[in-house]
N, C-alpha and C positions, 0 to 999 in steps of 0.2 A: 816172615820177613817183611811182608807188606804192613802187617800190624805194627811192627816196631818202627817202621818209617813214618807211619801215620802218627804214632805217639810222639816221636821226635819232632815232627812238623807242628803238631798242636802245642807242644811245650814251647817250642821256639817262637811261635806266633803269640802265645800268651805272655812270654817274657818281653817281647818287643812292644806289645800293646800296653802292658803294665808300665814299662819304661816311658812310653809316650804320655800316658795319663799322668804319671808322676811328674814328668817334665812340664806339662801344662799347668798342673796345680802349683808347682814350685815357682814357675814364672809369674803366675797371677799373684801369689803371695809376695814375691820379691817386688813386683811392680807396685803393689799397694804400700809396701814399706818405703820404697824409694820416694814415691809421691807424697807420703806423709812427712818425711823428714826433709825433702828437697822439692817443695812445690814449684810448679812452673810459674814464672813471673809473667804477668801480662805486659805486652809491649804497647806503649802509647802510639797512637797513629800520628804521623807527622802532620803539622799544620799545612794546609794547601798554600802553594805559592801564588803570587798574583797572576802568573802565566796560566796556571791551572784554573784559577777563578775565571779568567777571561775566556778560556776554552769552554768551561762549563756554561758560562753565560751565552756564548755563541751557539752551543748545542741546544740550550733551552729556547733561544729565539728561533732557531731553525725548526725545532720540533713544534713550537706553538704555531708557526705559519703553515705547517703541513696539515 
């Protein structure tokens, strides 16, 4: 009886492990396919406003005096 339960446990664990490995492989393949046909577009950085430039200049002056 113990031997049967060990066999059932090992078979169950093998099935779950196989499913997880298959899931990881399929997700990797799907990710590659999606990125090939729908690449991510790079976003352009917005130009700094005059207020941001003034703040950056103030920080630079304060840093150079220390």
